[in-house]
N, C-alpha and C positions, 0 to 999 in steps of 0.2 A: 698878725699873728701867723707863727709857725704853724704848718703842717706835722700832726706827731708818728705822723708816718716816716713823714723822708729824716735822713742820717742827714747834720751839718757836714760840713766838708773837718771839723773838729774832731766828729767820732768815726767819722773816716780812717782820719791820718791815728788815731788813739785806734785802733782795732786793727788797721795794718801793723803799727808797732805792738801790737801785744804776737801777733802772729807773726814777726820776724825775733820777735824774743824766745821762742817755745819753741821756732823753726828747729826740727836737727840736721847736726851736721854733719859731711862724710868725709869724709877726709882719708884722705893712702901718701903718706913718708915714702918715696925711694931709697935707698942709703948704697952704702960701698960696705960693705964688713963689720965688724965697731973700727972702725976707726974714731982716731980723737972728735974730729970734725961729724960724722958722723951721731956716735955720743952726744954730743954740744943739742945738733936740730932734734933731738927725739928730749933731749931735758928741755928747753925750750921751749919743742911744741908744749909739752906737756904741762908748762908752770903754763904757759899761755890759754890751752884749752881748759887746767881745772881754774882759771880765774877770769876765763871772762864765757864760761858756756858749759862748763857746770853741770852736768846731768841730760844733755842735750848734744852732745857728739861721737861721734864713732872713728874712732882713727885705727887703721892697720898699714902697720910698719913691712914694708917689702926687701930683701935685702937684693938689690938687681942680681949679685955675682954668685945665691941660691934658685931663683930664679930670671931669670937671662928672657923669655917668653913674655911673661906680664911688663918689663917694659919698654919693650919691642912694641909690644902691642900698644902701649900709651905714647909712645915717642918717646922714653927716656932719651936725654942723651949726656946730661949732669946730675948730680949728681955729690947732698941730696937733695932732691926734690919734691916740696907742695904739692901734690894734687887736693885742689878742695872737689872733693863731684860735688855733690850737695852744699846749701839753695846755691840754683843756676845762678849767677853763671858761672862756669869751672873754670875755677883760673891756676896757674903753675905758677910759684915761686922757688927761687935758685941758692942754695947757699944754706947757712947751717943755722938758722931763722935767728941770728943775735938782734936785729932792732927791729925790736916789737911792735913802735908803728908801722914799721913797709908793710912787716905781718897782721896789722888789728889790717890795715884798710884792705891792703889782699885777700881780709878772709870776710870784708864787708860789718867789720865791725867797726869803725871807723870811718868818716866820708875825709875824703883823699882833702886837701889845704890848698 
């Protein structure tokens, strides 16, 4: 007879999954001006966030042509670049973020195949 004070592996997994689903994401998207590529990256990222992270993400868009110090501090060498600051681990994704599956894997919302 199992001890009622101990959690089963299934219970632990379900609790970890519930915590994961409630984690807040802190994202920063570095762009260079309002180019077509920058606009596409913003649009693609917002669509993904609203679908998979609705109500639990914080997105900051940084124009590196206006804020070079911030880009230097984060060692941004290409734009658009998405920086996932939280939850850890920190991740960087470069490009217009049009490959939804790649973005979902990069944000740890889908397992790697």
